[in-house]
DRENLUMMAR-847404 format. One record per residue: residue number from 1; residue in one letter; x, y, z of N, C-alpha, C in turn. Coordinates in steps of 0.2 Angstrom, whole numbers, plus 5000, padded with zeros to 4 digits. Example, Ala and Ser with C-alpha at 12.3 -4.5 7.8 and 13.67 -1.06 7.14 Angstrom:
! residues 2
{1 A {5066 4972 5039} {5062 4978 5039} {5066 4984 5039}}
{2 S {5064 4989 5035} {5068 4995 5036} {5064 5000 5039}}
END
This chain:
! residues 353
{1 M {5523 5001 5296} {5525 5004 5302} {5520 5003 5307}}
{2 W {5522 5001 5313} {5518 4999 5318} {5515 5005 5322}}
{3 T {5508 5005 5323} {5505 5011 5326} {5500 5008 5331}}
{4 P {5500 5011 5337} {5495 5009 5342} {5488 5009 5340}}
{5 T {5484 5004 5342} {5477 5003 5340} {5473 5008 5344}}
{6 K {5468 5010 5341} {5463 5015 5344} {5457 5012 5346}}
{7 R {5454 5008 5341} {5447 5006 5342} {5447 4998 5344}}
{8 V {5452 4994 5341} {5452 4987 5343} {5457 4986 5348}}
{9 K {5455 4984 5354} {5460 4983 5359} {5459 4976 5362}}
{10 Y {5454 4972 5361} {5452 4966 5364} {5449 4961 5358}}
{11 G {5452 4955 5358} {5449 4950 5353} {5450 4943 5356}}
{12 V {5446 4939 5352} {5446 4932 5353} {5449 4928 5347}}
{13 A {5453 4923 5347} {5456 4919 5342} {5451 4915 5339}}
{14 I {5449 4915 5333} {5444 4911 5329} {5448 4905 5325}}
{15 Y {5454 4906 5325} {5458 4900 5321} {5464 4899 5325}}
{16 N {5467 4893 5325} {5473 4891 5328} {5479 4894 5324}}
{17 Y {5484 4897 5327} {5490 4900 5324} {5496 4897 5328}}
{18 D {5500 4894 5324} {5506 4891 5327} {5512 4896 5328}}
{19 G {5511 4902 5326} {5517 4907 5327} {5523 4906 5323}}
{20 N {5522 4903 5317} {5528 4901 5312} {5531 4906 5308}}
{21 T {5532 4912 5312} {5535 4918 5309} {5539 4921 5314}}
{22 K {5544 4926 5312} {5548 4929 5317} {5544 4933 5321}}
{23 F {5545 4932 5328} {5541 4936 5333} {5533 4934 5333}}
{24 G {5532 4928 5330} {5525 4926 5330} {5523 4924 5337}}
{25 L {5516 4925 5338} {5513 4923 5345} {5508 4917 5344}}
{26 P {5510 4911 5346} {5505 4905 5345} {5498 4907 5348}}
{27 L {5493 4905 5345} {5486 4906 5348} {5482 4900 5347}}
{28 E {5477 4899 5351} {5473 4893 5350} {5466 4896 5350}}
{29 V {5461 4892 5347} {5454 4895 5346} {5451 4896 5353}}
{30 G {5448 4902 5354} {5445 4904 5360} {5450 4908 5365}}
{31 E {5456 4908 5363} {5461 4912 5367} {5460 4920 5366}}
{32 T {5459 4923 5372} {5458 4930 5372} {5465 4934 5371}}
{33 V {5465 4939 5368} {5471 4943 5367} {5470 4951 5368}}
{34 H {5475 4954 5370} {5476 4961 5371} {5480 4964 5365}}
{35 I {5476 4968 5361} {5480 4970 5355} {5483 4977 5356}}
{36 L {5489 4978 5355} {5493 4984 5357} {5494 4988 5350}}
{37 E {5496 4985 5345} {5498 4989 5339} {5496 4985 5333}}
{38 E {5495 4988 5327} {5493 4986 5321} {5498 4988 5315}}
{39 C {5499 4984 5310} {5502 4986 5304} {5500 4981 5298}}
{40 G {5496 4984 5294} {5493 4981 5288} {5489 4975 5290}}
{41 D {5490 4969 5289} {5486 4963 5290} {5488 4960 5297}}
{42 W {5492 4963 5301} {5495 4960 5307} {5493 4964 5313}}
{43 Y {5492 4961 5319} {5492 4964 5325} {5498 4962 5329}}
{44 R {5499 4966 5334} {5504 4964 5339} {5501 4965 5346}}
{45 G {5502 4960 5350} {5499 4960 5357} {5501 4954 5361}}
{46 Y {5497 4952 5366} {5499 4946 5370} {5493 4943 5372}}
{47 S {5493 4936 5374} {5488 4933 5376} {5487 4934 5384}}
{48 T {5480 4934 5386} {5479 4935 5393} {5481 4930 5397}}
{49 R {5483 4924 5394} {5485 4918 5398} {5492 4920 5400}}
{50 C {5496 4923 5396} {5503 4925 5398} {5505 4932 5395}}
{51 K {5504 4936 5400} {5505 4943 5398} {5512 4945 5397}}
{52 A {5517 4941 5399} {5524 4943 5398} {5526 4942 5391}}
{53 L {5523 4937 5387} {5525 4935 5381} {5521 4939 5375}}
{54 K {5524 4944 5372} {5521 4948 5367} {5524 4945 5360}}
{55 G {5519 4946 5355} {5521 4944 5348} {5516 4946 5343}}
{56 I {5517 4944 5337} {5512 4946 5331} {5508 4940 5329}}
{57 F {5502 4942 5326} {5498 4937 5324} {5493 4940 5318}}
{58 P {5491 4936 5313} {5487 4939 5308} {5480 4942 5310}}
{59 R {5479 4948 5307} {5473 4951 5309} {5466 4947 5308}}
{60 N {5466 4943 5303} {5460 4939 5301} {5459 4933 5306}}
{61 F {5464 4932 5310} {5464 4926 5315} {5460 4928 5321}}
{62 V {5459 4934 5322} {5456 4937 5328} {5449 4940 5327}}
{63 C {5444 4939 5331} {5438 4943 5331} {5438 4948 5336}}
{64 P {5437 4954 5334} {5437 4960 5339} {5431 4959 5344}}
{65 I {5432 4961 5350} {5427 4961 5355} {5426 4968 5358}}
{66 D {5420 4971 5359} {5419 4977 5362} {5422 4977 5369}}
{67 S {5426 4982 5371} {5430 4982 5377} {5430 4989 5380}}
{68 T {5432 4990 5386} {5433 4996 5389} {5441 4997 5391}}
{69 V {5443 5003 5390} {5451 5004 5391} {5451 5009 5396}}
{70 T {5455 5008 5401} {5457 5013 5407} {5464 5014 5407}}
{71 H {5466 5019 5409} {5473 5021 5409} {5477 5020 5403}}
{72 E {5475 5023 5398} {5478 5022 5391} {5485 5024 5391}}
{73 G {5489 5020 5387} {5496 5021 5387} {5500 5015 5388}}
{74 P {5506 5015 5390} {5510 5009 5391} {5507 5004 5397}}
{75 Y {5503 5007 5401} {5500 5003 5407} {5493 5003 5407}}
{76 E {5490 5003 5401} {5483 5003 5400} {5480 4996 5402}}
{77 I {5474 4996 5404} {5470 4990 5407} {5464 4990 5402}}
{78 V {5463 4984 5399} {5458 4982 5394} {5453 4977 5398}}
{79 S {5447 4978 5398} {5442 4973 5400} {5436 4972 5395}}
{80 S {5434 4966 5395} {5429 4965 5390} {5422 4967 5392}}
{81 N {5418 4970 5388} {5411 4972 5390} {5406 4966 5389}}
{82 E {5408 4960 5388} {5404 4954 5388} {5401 4953 5395}}
{83 D {5395 4950 5394} {5392 4948 5400} {5396 4943 5405}}
{84 P {5396 4944 5411} {5401 4940 5415} {5399 4933 5415}}
{85 T {5393 4931 5414} {5391 4924 5413} {5394 4921 5407}}
{86 V {5394 4925 5401} {5397 4923 5395} {5404 4922 5396}}
{87 Q {5408 4926 5399} {5415 4925 5400} {5416 4919 5405}}
{88 E {5412 4918 5410} {5413 4912 5414} {5412 4906 5410}}
{89 V {5407 4905 5406} {5406 4899 5402} {5412 4898 5397}}
{90 A {5415 4903 5394} {5421 4902 5390} {5427 4899 5394}}
{91 A {5428 4902 5400} {5433 4900 5404} {5432 4893 5407}}
{92 V {5426 4891 5409} {5425 4885 5411} {5426 4879 5405}}
{93 L {5423 4881 5399} {5424 4876 5394} {5431 4875 5392}}
{94 R {5435 4880 5393} {5443 4879 5391} {5446 4875 5397}}
{95 E {5444 4876 5403} {5446 4872 5408} {5444 4864 5408}}
{96 W {5438 4864 5406} {5435 4857 5406} {5438 4853 5400}}
{97 L {5439 4857 5394} {5442 4853 5388} {5448 4850 5390}}
{98 V {5453 4853 5394} {5459 4850 5395} {5458 4844 5399}}
{99 M {5454 4844 5404} {5452 4838 5409} {5448 4833 5405}}
{100 W {5444 4835 5400} {5440 4830 5396} {5445 4826 5392}}
{101 K {5450 4829 5389} {5455 4825 5385} {5458 4820 5390}}
{102 Q {5460 4822 5396} {5464 4818 5400} {5459 4812 5403}}
{103 L {5453 4813 5403} {5448 4807 5405} {5449 4802 5400}}
{104 Y {5449 4804 5393} {5450 4799 5388} {5456 4795 5388}}
{105 V {5462 4799 5389} {5468 4796 5390} {5469 4791 5396}}
{106 Q {5465 4793 5401} {5466 4789 5407} {5460 4783 5407}}
{107 Q {5457 4783 5401} {5452 4777 5400} {5446 4778 5405}}
{108 K {5444 4784 5407} {5438 4785 5411} {5432 4786 5407}}
{109 H {5430 4781 5403} {5425 4782 5398} {5419 4784 5400}}
{110 E {5417 4782 5406} {5410 4784 5409} {5410 4791 5410}}
{111 L {5414 4794 5414} {5415 4801 5416} {5416 4805 5409}}
{112 F {5420 4802 5405} {5421 4806 5398} {5414 4807 5395}}
{113 R {5410 4802 5395} {5403 4802 5391} {5399 4807 5395}}
{114 I {5399 4806 5402} {5394 4810 5406} {5396 4818 5405}}
{115 I {5402 4820 5405} {5404 4827 5404} {5403 4830 5397}}
{116 R {5402 4826 5392} {5402 4828 5385} {5395 4832 5384}}
{117 Q {5390 4829 5386} {5383 4833 5385} {5383 4840 5388}}
{118 P {5385 4840 5395} {5384 4847 5398} {5389 4852 5395}}
{119 M {5395 4850 5392} {5399 4854 5388} {5395 4857 5382}}
{120 L {5392 4852 5378} {5388 4854 5372} {5382 4859 5374}}
{121 D {5379 4858 5380} {5374 4862 5382} {5376 4869 5384}}
{122 L {5382 4869 5387} {5385 4876 5389} {5387 4880 5383}}
{123 V {5389 4877 5377} {5391 4880 5371} {5384 4883 5368}}
{124 E {5379 4879 5368} {5372 4881 5366} {5369 4887 5370}}
{125 F {5370 4886 5376} {5367 4892 5381} {5371 4898 5380}}
{126 R {5378 4898 5379} {5382 4904 5378} {5380 4907 5371}}
{127 R {5379 4903 5366} {5376 4906 5360} {5370 4910 5360}}
{128 Q {5365 4907 5364} {5359 4910 5365} {5360 4917 5369}}
{129 L {5364 4917 5374} {5365 4923 5377} {5369 4929 5373}}
{130 I {5373 4927 5368} {5377 4931 5364} {5372 4934 5359}}
{131 C {5367 4930 5356} {5363 4932 5351} {5359 4938 5352}}
{132 G {5357 4940 5359} {5354 4946 5361} {5347 4946 5359}}
{133 T {5343 4941 5358} {5336 4941 5356} {5332 4938 5362}}
{134 L {5334 4937 5368} {5331 4935 5373} {5328 4940 5377}}
{135 T {5322 4939 5381} {5319 4944 5385} {5323 4943 5392}}
{136 Q {5322 4948 5396} {5325 4948 5403} {5323 4942 5407}}
{137 D {5317 4940 5407} {5315 4934 5410} {5319 4927 5407}}
{138 Q {5319 4927 5401} {5323 4921 5398} {5330 4921 5399}}
{139 I {5333 4927 5399} {5340 4928 5401} {5341 4926 5408}}
{140 R {5337 4928 5413} {5338 4926 5420} {5337 4918 5421}}
{141 D {5332 4915 5417} {5331 4908 5418} {5337 4904 5415}}
{142 L {5340 4907 5409} {5345 4904 5406} {5352 4904 5410}}
{143 K {5353 4910 5413} {5359 4910 5418} {5358 4905 5424}}
{144 T {5352 4904 5426} {5351 4899 5431} {5353 4892 5429}}
{145 K {5351 4890 5423} {5353 4884 5420} {5360 4883 5419}}
{146 I {5364 4889 5417} {5371 4889 5416} {5375 4888 5422}}
{147 T {5373 4891 5427} {5377 4891 5434} {5375 4884 5437}}
{148 S {5369 4881 5436} {5368 4874 5438} {5372 4869 5435}}
{149 K {5373 4870 5428} {5377 4865 5424} {5384 4866 5426}}
{150 I {5387 4872 5427} {5394 4873 5429} {5395 4870 5436}}
{151 D {5391 4871 5441} {5392 4869 5447} {5392 4861 5447}}
{152 W {5387 4858 5444} {5387 4851 5443} {5393 4848 5440}}
{153 G {5395 4851 5434} {5401 4848 5431} {5408 4849 5435}}
{154 N {5408 4855 5439} {5414 4856 5443} {5414 4850 5449}}
{155 K {5408 4849 5451} {5408 4844 5456} {5410 4837 5454}}
{156 K {5408 4835 5448} {5410 4829 5445} {5417 4828 5443}}
{157 L {5420 4834 5441} {5427 4834 5440} {5432 4835 5446}}
{158 G {5429 4836 5451} {5433 4837 5457} {5435 4844 5458}}
{159 L {5432 4849 5455} {5434 4856 5455} {5431 4859 5461}}
{160 D {5433 4865 5463} {5430 4869 5468} {5423 4872 5466}}
{161 L {5419 4872 5471} {5412 4875 5470} {5413 4883 5470}}
{162 V {5410 4886 5465} {5410 4893 5465} {5405 4896 5469}}
{163 P {5406 4900 5474} {5401 4903 5478} {5397 4908 5474}}
{164 R {5391 4908 5475} {5387 4913 5470} {5381 4916 5475}}
{165 I {5379 4922 5472} {5373 4925 5475} {5369 4928 5469}}
{166 N {5363 4925 5468} {5359 4927 5462} {5362 4925 5456}}
{167 N {5365 4919 5455} {5369 4916 5449} {5375 4920 5447}}
{168 E {5377 4925 5452} {5383 4929 5450} {5389 4927 5455}}
{169 S {5395 4925 5453} {5400 4923 5458} {5402 4929 5462}}
{170 V {5404 4928 5468} {5405 4933 5473} {5413 4934 5474}}
{171 D {5415 4940 5476} {5422 4941 5477} {5424 4939 5485}}
{172 S {5428 4934 5486} {5429 4931 5492} {5433 4936 5497}}
{173 E {5436 4941 5493} {5440 4946 5497} {5435 4952 5500}}
{174 M {5429 4952 5498} {5424 4957 5500} {5419 4955 5505}}
{175 I {5419 4949 5507} {5415 4946 5512} {5418 4943 5518}}
{176 S {5415 4942 5523} {5418 4938 5529} {5418 4931 5528}}
{177 V {5422 4927 5532} {5423 4920 5532} {5416 4917 5533}}
{178 T {5412 4919 5538} {5406 4916 5540} {5401 4917 5534}}
{179 E {5401 4923 5531} {5396 4924 5525} {5398 4920 5519}}
{180 L {5405 4919 5518} {5407 4915 5513} {5405 4907 5514}}
{181 Y {5406 4905 5520} {5404 4898 5522} {5396 4897 5521}}
{182 N {5392 4902 5523} {5385 4901 5522} {5383 4901 5514}}
{183 I {5387 4905 5510} {5386 4905 5503} {5388 4899 5500}}
{184 H {5393 4896 5502} {5396 4889 5500} {5390 4884 5501}}
{185 Q {5388 4884 5507} {5382 4879 5509} {5376 4880 5505}}
{186 A {5374 4886 5504} {5368 4887 5499} {5370 4885 5492}}
{187 S {5376 4886 5490} {5377 4884 5483} {5378 4877 5482}}
{188 Y {5380 4873 5487} {5381 4866 5487} {5374 4863 5487}}
{189 R {5369 4866 5491} {5363 4863 5492} {5359 4864 5485}}
{190 Q {5360 4870 5482} {5357 4871 5475} {5360 4866 5470}}
{191 S {5366 4865 5470} {5369 4861 5465} {5367 4854 5466}}
{192 S {5366 4852 5472} {5364 4845 5474} {5357 4843 5471}}
{193 H {5353 4848 5470} {5346 4847 5468} {5345 4848 5460}}
{194 V {5351 4849 5457} {5350 4851 5450} {5348 4844 5446}}
{195 S {5343 4845 5442} {5341 4839 5438} {5345 4839 5431}}
{196 M {5348 4833 5430} {5352 4832 5424} {5349 4827 5419}}
{197 R {5343 4827 5419} {5339 4822 5416} {5340 4822 5408}}
{198 R {5341 4828 5406} {5342 4829 5398} {5349 4827 5396}}
{199 S {5354 4827 5401} {5360 4825 5399} {5362 4818 5401}}
{200 L {5359 4815 5407} {5360 4809 5410} {5354 4804 5410}}
{201 G {5349 4806 5407} {5343 4801 5407} {5340 4802 5414}}
{202 S {5339 4796 5417} {5336 4796 5424} {5340 4795 5429}}
{203 T {5347 4797 5429} {5351 4797 5434} {5349 4800 5440}}
{204 M {5349 4797 5446} {5347 4800 5452} {5352 4802 5457}}
{205 F {5351 4808 5461} {5356 4810 5465} {5354 4810 5472}}
{206 T {5359 4808 5477} {5357 4808 5484} {5361 4814 5487}}
{207 K {5357 4817 5491} {5360 4823 5495} {5365 4820 5500}}
{208 K {5371 4823 5500} {5376 4822 5505} {5377 4828 5510}}
{209 L {5378 4826 5516} {5379 4832 5521} {5387 4833 5521}}
{210 V {5389 4839 5520} {5396 4841 5520} {5397 4844 5527}}
{211 T {5401 4841 5531} {5403 4844 5537} {5410 4847 5537}}
{212 M {5410 4854 5538} {5416 4858 5538} {5418 4860 5546}}
{213 H {5424 4859 5547} {5427 4861 5554} {5431 4867 5554}}
{214 H {5430 4871 5559} {5435 4877 5560} {5438 4876 5566}}
{215 I {5445 4878 5566} {5449 4878 5573} {5451 4885 5574}}
{216 Y {5449 4887 5580} {5450 4893 5583} {5456 4893 5588}}
{217 V {5461 4896 5587} {5467 4895 5592} {5468 4902 5595}}
{218 K {5468 4902 5601} {5470 4909 5605} {5475 4908 5610}}
{219 M {5480 4912 5609} {5486 4912 5614} {5485 4916 5620}}
{220 L {5484 4913 5625} {5482 4916 5632} {5488 4919 5635}}
{221 S {5494 4916 5634} {5500 4919 5637} {5506 4916 5634}}
{222 F {5512 4920 5635} {5518 4918 5632} {5523 4918 5637}}
{223 G {5526 4912 5639} {5530 4911 5645} {5537 4912 5644}}
{224 C {5539 4913 5637} {5547 4913 5636} {5549 4920 5637}}
{225 H {5554 4921 5641} {5557 4928 5641} {5563 4929 5636}}
{226 I {5561 4932 5631} {5566 4933 5626} {5570 4940 5627}}
{227 G {5567 4945 5630} {5571 4951 5631} {5570 4956 5625}}
{228 E {5567 4954 5620} {5567 4958 5614} {5560 4957 5611}}
{229 D {5558 4961 5606} {5552 4960 5602} {5552 4953 5599}}
{230 S {5546 4950 5598} {5546 4944 5594} {5539 4943 5590}}
{231 E {5540 4939 5585} {5534 4937 5581} {5532 4930 5581}}
{232 I {5526 4928 5583} {5524 4922 5584} {5519 4920 5578}}
{233 F {5521 4914 5574} {5517 4912 5568} {5514 4906 5570}}
{234 F {5507 4905 5568} {5503 4899 5569} {5502 4896 5562}}
{235 S {5503 4890 5561} {5501 4887 5554} {5500 4879 5555}}
{236 L {5496 4876 5550} {5495 4869 5551} {5499 4865 5546}}
{237 Y {5502 4860 5548} {5507 4856 5544} {5504 4849 5543}}
{238 D {5505 4846 5537} {5503 4839 5535} {5509 4835 5535}}
{239 A {5510 4831 5540} {5516 4827 5541} {5517 4822 5535}}
{240 K {5512 4819 5533} {5512 4814 5527} {5514 4817 5521}}
{241 Q {5512 4823 5519} {5514 4826 5513} {5520 4831 5514}}
{242 C {5522 4832 5520} {5528 4836 5522} {5527 4843 5519}}
{243 K {5522 4846 5521} {5521 4853 5519} {5515 4856 5523}}
{244 F {5516 4863 5523} {5511 4867 5527} {5505 4868 5522}}
{245 F {5499 4867 5524} {5493 4868 5520} {5488 4874 5522}}
{246 S {5490 4878 5526} {5486 4884 5529} {5490 4890 5528}}
{247 E {5487 4896 5529} {5490 4902 5530} {5494 4903 5536}}
{248 R {5498 4907 5537} {5502 4909 5543} {5499 4915 5546}}
{249 F {5497 4914 5552} {5494 4919 5556} {5500 4922 5561}}
{250 M {5500 4928 5562} {5506 4931 5566} {5503 4935 5571}}
{251 V {5507 4935 5577} {5505 4939 5583} {5512 4942 5585}}
{252 R {5512 4949 5585} {5518 4953 5587} {5518 4954 5594}}
{253 L {5524 4953 5598} {5524 4954 5605} {5530 4959 5606}}
{254 T {5529 4963 5612} {5535 4967 5614} {5539 4963 5618}}
{255 K {5545 4966 5620} {5550 4962 5624} {5547 4960 5631}}
{256 N {5541 4963 5633} {5538 4961 5639} {5532 4956 5638}}
{257 G {5532 4953 5632} {5527 4948 5631} {5520 4950 5630}}
{258 L {5519 4957 5628} {5512 4960 5627} {5512 4961 5620}}
{259 P {5505 4961 5617} {5504 4963 5610} {5507 4970 5609}}
{260 H {5509 4971 5603} {5511 4978 5601} {5505 4983 5601}}
{261 G {5505 4989 5603} {5500 4993 5603} {5495 4992 5609}}
{262 V {5497 4988 5614} {5492 4987 5619} {5491 4993 5624}}
{263 E {5496 4997 5624} {5496 5004 5628} {5490 5008 5625}}
{264 K {5489 5008 5619} {5484 5012 5616} {5477 5009 5616}}
{265 N {5477 5002 5615} {5471 4998 5614} {5472 4992 5618}}
{266 A {5469 4992 5624} {5469 4986 5629} {5466 4980 5626}}
{267 E {5461 4981 5622} {5458 4975 5619} {5462 4970 5615}}
{268 K {5468 4973 5613} {5473 4968 5609} {5475 4963 5613}}
{269 I {5475 4963 5619} {5478 4958 5623} {5473 4951 5623}}
{270 N {5467 4952 5621} {5462 4947 5620} {5462 4945 5613}}
{271 N {5466 4948 5608} {5465 4946 5601} {5471 4943 5598}}
{272 M {5475 4939 5602} {5480 4935 5600} {5478 4928 5598}}
{273 S {5475 4928 5592} {5471 4922 5590} {5472 4921 5582}}
{274 A {5470 4915 5580} {5470 4913 5573} {5464 4908 5572}}
{275 L {5461 4909 5566} {5456 4905 5564} {5457 4901 5558}}
{276 F {5457 4894 5558} {5459 4890 5553} {5452 4887 5550}}
{277 T {5450 4888 5544} {5443 4886 5542} {5443 4881 5537}}
{278 D {5438 4878 5536} {5436 4873 5530} {5441 4867 5531}}
{279 L {5441 4864 5537} {5444 4857 5538} {5439 4852 5537}}
{280 G {5439 4848 5532} {5434 4842 5531} {5436 4836 5534}}
{281 K {5432 4831 5531} {5433 4824 5534} {5440 4821 5532}}
{282 D {5443 4823 5526} {5449 4821 5524} {5455 4823 5529}}
{283 D {5454 4828 5533} {5459 4830 5538} {5459 4826 5544}}
{284 F {5453 4822 5545} {5453 4817 5550} {5458 4811 5549}}
{285 R {5459 4810 5543} {5464 4804 5541} {5471 4807 5540}}
{286 R {5472 4813 5541} {5479 4815 5540} {5483 4816 5547}}
{287 D {5489 4816 5546} {5493 4817 5552} {5495 4825 5553}}
{288 V {5490 4829 5556} {5490 4836 5556} {5493 4839 5562}}
{289 Y {5497 4844 5562} {5500 4847 5568} {5499 4854 5567}}
{290 L {5498 4857 5573} {5499 4864 5574} {5506 4866 5576}}
{291 V {5509 4870 5571} {5516 4872 5572} {5516 4880 5574}}
{292 V {5520 4881 5579} {5521 4888 5581} {5529 4890 5580}}
{293 H {5530 4895 5576} {5537 4897 5575} {5538 4904 5579}}
{294 I {5543 4904 5582} {5545 4910 5586} {5551 4914 5583}}
{295 I {5550 4920 5581} {5555 4924 5578} {5557 4929 5583}}
{296 R {5564 4930 5584} {5566 4935 5588} {5568 4941 5584}}
{297 V {5566 4947 5586} {5567 4953 5582} {5571 4958 5587}}
{298 G {5577 4960 5585} {5581 4965 5589} {5588 4966 5586}}
{299 R {5592 4968 5590} {5599 4970 5588} {5603 4963 5588}}
{300 M {5608 4963 5583} {5613 4958 5584} {5619 4960 5588}}
{301 R {5618 4957 5594} {5623 4959 5600} {5630 4956 5598}}
{302 L {5635 4961 5599} {5642 4959 5597} {5646 4958 5604}}
{303 E {5649 4953 5605} {5653 4952 5611} {5660 4955 5611}}
{304 E {5663 4957 5605} {5669 4960 5605} {5669 4967 5608}}
{305 S {5674 4968 5612} {5674 4975 5616} {5677 4980 5611}}
{306 G {5675 4986 5612} {5677 4992 5608} {5673 4993 5602}}
{307 K {5668 4989 5600} {5664 4990 5595} {5657 4992 5597}}
{308 K {5654 4996 5593} {5647 4998 5594} {5642 4993 5593}}
{309 K {5637 4993 5596} {5632 4989 5595} {5628 4991 5589}}
{310 S {5625 4986 5585} {5622 4988 5579} {5615 4991 5581}}
{311 S {5612 4996 5577} {5606 4999 5579} {5600 4995 5574}}
{312 E {5603 4991 5569} {5598 4988 5565} {5594 4982 5568}}
{313 Q {5588 4981 5566} {5584 4976 5568} {5585 4970 5564}}
{314 Y {5586 4964 5567} {5587 4958 5564} {5582 4953 5566}}
{315 R {5580 4949 5561} {5575 4943 5563} {5578 4937 5563}}
{316 R {5578 4933 5569} {5582 4927 5570} {5577 4922 5573}}
{317 P {5578 4916 5571} {5574 4910 5574} {5575 4910 5581}}
{318 Y {5570 4909 5585} {5571 4908 5593} {5569 4901 5595}}
{319 G {5564 4899 5592} {5561 4892 5594} {5555 4890 5590}}
{320 C {5553 4884 5592} {5547 4881 5588} {5543 4877 5593}}
{321 S {5537 4877 5592} {5532 4872 5596} {5528 4869 5592}}
{322 V {5526 4862 5593} {5522 4858 5589} {5517 4854 5594}}
{323 T {5511 4853 5591} {5506 4849 5595} {5502 4846 5589}}
{324 S {5501 4839 5591} {5497 4835 5586} {5489 4837 5587}}
{325 L {5486 4838 5581} {5479 4839 5581} {5474 4833 5580}}
{326 A {5478 4827 5579} {5474 4821 5578} {5469 4819 5583}}
{327 E {5471 4820 5590} {5467 4819 5595} {5461 4824 5596}}
{328 L {5463 4830 5594} {5458 4835 5595} {5452 4834 5589}}
{329 L {5455 4833 5583} {5450 4832 5578} {5446 4825 5579}}
{330 S {5449 4820 5582} {5445 4814 5583} {5439 4816 5589}}
{331 S {5441 4820 5593} {5436 4821 5599} {5430 4826 5596}}
{332 L {5432 4829 5590} {5427 4834 5588} {5422 4830 5583}}
{333 S {5424 4824 5581} {5419 4820 5577} {5413 4818 5580}}
{334 T {5407 4819 5577} {5401 4817 5580} {5397 4813 5575}}
{335 S {5391 4811 5577} {5387 4807 5573} {5384 4811 5567}}
{336 S {5382 4807 5562} {5379 4811 5556} {5373 4815 5557}}
{337 S {5370 4813 5563} {5363 4817 5564} {5364 4823 5567}}
{338 Q {5371 4825 5570} {5372 4832 5573} {5375 4836 5567}}
{339 D {5372 4842 5567} {5374 4847 5562} {5379 4852 5565}}
{340 H {5379 4854 5571} {5384 4859 5574} {5387 4856 5580}}
{341 F {5393 4857 5582} {5396 4856 5588} {5402 4860 5589}}
{342 S {5404 4861 5595} {5410 4865 5597} {5413 4863 5603}}
{343 E {5419 4864 5604} {5423 4861 5610} {5429 4866 5611}}
{344 E {5430 4867 5617} {5436 4871 5619} {5441 4867 5623}}
{345 R {5447 4868 5622} {5452 4864 5625} {5458 4869 5626}}
{346 E {5461 4869 5632} {5467 4873 5634} {5473 4868 5634}}
{347 E {5478 4870 5630} {5484 4866 5629} {5490 4870 5631}}
{348 L {5495 4867 5634} {5501 4870 5636} {5507 4867 5631}}
{349 M {5509 4872 5627} {5514 4869 5622} {5521 4871 5624}}
{350 K {5526 4866 5623} {5533 4867 5625} {5537 4870 5619}}
{351 V {5541 4875 5621} {5545 4878 5615} {5552 4874 5615}}
{352 Y {5553 4872 5609} {5560 4869 5608} {5565 4874 5604}}
{353 R {5571 4874 5607} {5576 4879 5604} {5581 4875 5601}}
END
């Protein structure tokens, strides 16, 4: 009879399991599982990779891990008590392993050989952290080595650089864009100076300057008389790949063309703006456009006599405006000796209906 587990809630697969039984859950070595119920020599739960798929797996195929449970019951949340660096190393190794196999298949033997040693080093460093025999100073130094290896490997594999403060990854939702940019710059400089002599012999690194551009768009006025409320969306579009590659920024206007809430806060009239960040050199080579979508918000007016007008609000496309940023980006390019630059330009955009 299946009974909810009380003490064992979180575990890691130590053997591969193909799920060759009814309701079996396939597992791979290193995969983390949330354990819900137990019955004899079997557990029932799901992999953290796919929480929607639940199944059963042998008890001795999973090693329990100390965890914390909140909101016990059908909606309980289980989190591991492991050190965040230990969890990050495990996640990085799983991600690198898939790409490492692809390097061999694609016959990129040099990169395949280069990545192998840092992976082995991370496995050893993780083992030392888990053993619990290191002093605080040794743990701090070891975490510095681990984060340096991870940042260097991510750079070699073309992955994103993880922003860090004191070797701990930061939550991008809790800091501003400017702070995140400064942290990225500091993390990049730190990763550029990492010595990989143990792994790569006497390989030398040259420091490269990464220039990032930000585009600040401010709507000064809206000349279309719609007669109803409207929503203005700003976004960047890549014509070569035929897709948008930025977030959509929205400005809500009243039927008089003024921002919503301007009666209570007059400063809103100067805040009709959008900020597009982290545009690199590759964007200079792309056919990039600033696209503005105008949505009309109001009643669906009926022309037939004798019928009441609908009081419901409908969103209907009103028009679109497009301008190329290629000329703007080209004018912003500077020589490699300049670190910062800025330029303002006023553009009149025509609305197409």
